N, C-alpha and C positions, 0 to 999 in steps of 0.2 A: 504494500500500500504506500509505503514511503516513496518508492520509485515513481509511482503514479502521481504523487503530489509534487515531487521534485522536478520531473521532466518539464511540465508546463512552466513552473516557476523559473527554472534555469533558462528556458527559451525566452521568457519575457525579459529577464535580466540581461541575457545575451543580446537580444534585439536592441534594448536600450543602449547598452554600452557600445555596440558596433554601428548602430544607425544614428542615434540621437545625441549621445554624449559627445562625439567628436564635433558636433554642430553647436555645442554649448546650450543644449536644451536641458533645463533642470528636471529632475525626477518628478517633481510635483506637476510640471507641465505635461509630462508623459502620461501620468495618471489622469489628468484632466482631459487630455485628448482621447484616452481610452473610454472615459465615461460620456463624453459629449459626441464623439463621432462614431456613429453606428457602423459604418463600413470598416473603419480602422479596428474597432472592437471585434467585429465579426471575423475579419481577416486574421488577426493575431490569435484569437481563441481557437479558430479552426485549425490553424497550423500547430498550435500547442496540443490540440487533441490528436492530431496526426502523429505528433511525437510519441504520445502514449500508445497509439496503435502500432507504431514501429517497435516500441519496447515490448508490447504484448506479443507481437509476432516472434520476436527474438526469443522470448522466454517459452513460448509454446513450442517452437522448433527445437529448443534445447531440452525439452521435456521437464521444465521446471514449472509445473502446473500450479503449485501453491502461489508462487510469486506472480504468475500470469493472472490468476484469479484476483489477487489483490489489485493489480494494475487495472484489470477490467472493471472491477467495482468502483474504483476511484474515477476512472474515465467516465463511467455512467453518471456518477454523482456530479462530477465536474460539468458534463454535458447538460444535465438537468438544471444546474445552477445557472449556467450560461443562458440557456433557453428562458428561464424565469427572469433573468436580468433583462433580456431583450424584450420580453412581454411587458414587464413592469415599467420600463423606461418609456 
């Protein structure tokens, strides 16, 4: 489950440091953009969910089913939260 939580978080942090930090965009501005621009939010969350799908596939293919189950559950929860955030906003 920890891997399922870490992969999207690392993606968001990596995106910030590789795309926005070099342009002197503060972290608060990054979060504001995420909350205000639906297309930006949708794009980043979709890619971060794909990161979990890649992790899930790796763990299934290496027969580490318990870890794969944890990643899958977290991915479902993450996806539901993202959908709810899109509906509420």
